[in-house]
ZADO-1210 file (C-alpha; in nm, 4 decimals, padded with zeros to 6 digits):
<atoms>
<atom x="10.6842" y="11.6888" z="11.7653" code="MET" pos="1"/>
<atom x="10.4960" y="11.4875" z="11.5035" code="THR" pos="2"/>
<atom x="10.6479" y="11.1912" z="11.4104" code="SER" pos="3"/>
<atom x="10.6817" y="11.0487" z="11.0377" code="VAL" pos="4"/>
<atom x="10.5136" y="10.7402" z="11.1474" code="VAL" pos="5"/>
<atom x="10.1785" y="10.9780" z="11.1587" code="PHE" pos="6"/>
<atom x="10.2537" y="11.1695" z="10.8681" code="VAL" pos="7"/>
<atom x="10.3327" y="10.8924" z="10.6185" code="GLN" pos="8"/>
<atom x="09.9514" y="10.7303" z="10.6310" code="PRO" pos="9"/>
<atom x="09.7929" y="11.0587" z="10.6303" code="LEU" pos="10"/>
<atom x="09.9937" y="11.2093" z="10.3280" code="LEU" pos="11"/>
<atom x="09.9533" y="10.8390" z="10.1591" code="ALA" pos="12"/>
<atom x="09.6041" y="10.8669" z="10.1925" code="LEU" pos="13"/>
<atom x="09.5587" y="11.2455" z="10.0780" code="ILE" pos="14"/>
<atom x="09.7785" y="11.1382" z="09.7500" code="ALA" pos="15"/>
<atom x="09.5553" y="10.8590" z="09.6829" code="GLY" pos="16"/>
<atom x="09.2558" y="11.0663" z="09.7066" code="VAL" pos="17"/>
<atom x="09.4163" y="11.3451" z="09.4665" code="LEU" pos="18"/>
<atom x="09.5127" y="11.0832" z="09.2153" code="ILE" pos="19"/>
<atom x="09.1565" y="10.9621" z="09.2265" code="LEU" pos="20"/>
<atom x="09.0201" y="11.2806" z="09.1719" code="ILE" pos="21"/>
<atom x="09.2767" y="11.3983" z="08.9176" code="VAL" pos="22"/>
<atom x="09.4704" y="11.1178" z="08.7652" code="PRO" pos="23"/>
<atom x="09.7375" y="11.3570" z="08.5741" code="ARG" pos="24"/>
<atom x="09.8624" y="11.4632" z="08.9246" code="LEU" pos="25"/>
<atom x="10.0001" y="11.0884" z="08.9576" code="LEU" pos="26"/>
<atom x="10.3642" y="11.1699" z="08.8622" code="ASN" pos="27"/>
<atom x="10.3759" y="11.5051" z="09.1098" code="TYR" pos="28"/>
<atom x="10.2258" y="11.3383" z="09.3642" code="VAL" pos="29"/>
<atom x="10.4810" y="11.0323" z="09.3455" code="ILE" pos="30"/>
<atom x="10.7539" y="11.2761" z="09.2834" code="ALA" pos="31"/>
<atom x="10.6691" y="11.4960" z="09.5978" code="GLY" pos="32"/>
<atom x="10.5999" y="11.1808" z="09.8300" code="TYR" pos="33"/>
<atom x="10.9721" y="11.0240" z="09.6937" code="LEU" pos="34"/>
<atom x="11.1417" y="11.3843" z="09.7654" code="ILE" pos="35"/>
<atom x="10.9781" y="11.4456" z="10.0904" code="LEU" pos="36"/>
<atom x="11.0364" y="11.0913" z="10.2615" code="PHE" pos="37"/>
<atom x="11.3758" y="11.0688" z="10.1060" code="GLY" pos="38"/>
<atom x="11.4857" y="11.4079" z="10.2986" code="LEU" pos="39"/>
<atom x="11.3104" y="11.3172" z="10.6080" code="ALA" pos="40"/>
<atom x="11.5254" y="10.9682" z="10.6142" code="GLY" pos="41"/>
<atom x="11.8272" y="11.1545" z="10.5438" code="LEU" pos="42"/>
<atom x="11.7839" y="11.4652" z="10.7577" code="PHE" pos="43"/>
<atom x="11.9037" y="11.2863" z="11.0823" code="PRO" pos="44"/>
<atom x="12.2357" y="11.1114" z="10.9273" code="HIS" pos="45"/>
<atom x="12.3347" y="11.4700" z="10.7826" code="LEU" pos="46"/>
<atom x="12.4027" y="11.6095" z="11.1171" code="PHE" pos="47"/>
<atom x="12.5467" y="11.3122" z="11.2698" code="GLY" pos="48"/>
<atom x="12.2743" y="11.2183" z="11.4835" code="ALA" pos="49"/>
</atoms>
């Protein structure tokens, strides 16, 4: 299982490169990032684990 500790910096790097290439993507990249890691943070607590 890949941990969030490994995935988060990788996604941040990809998002940074995409924002540099296409600045109009900034809103979508930030929204996706916040939604993804918000769900990742809540997921373990949803099932009482």
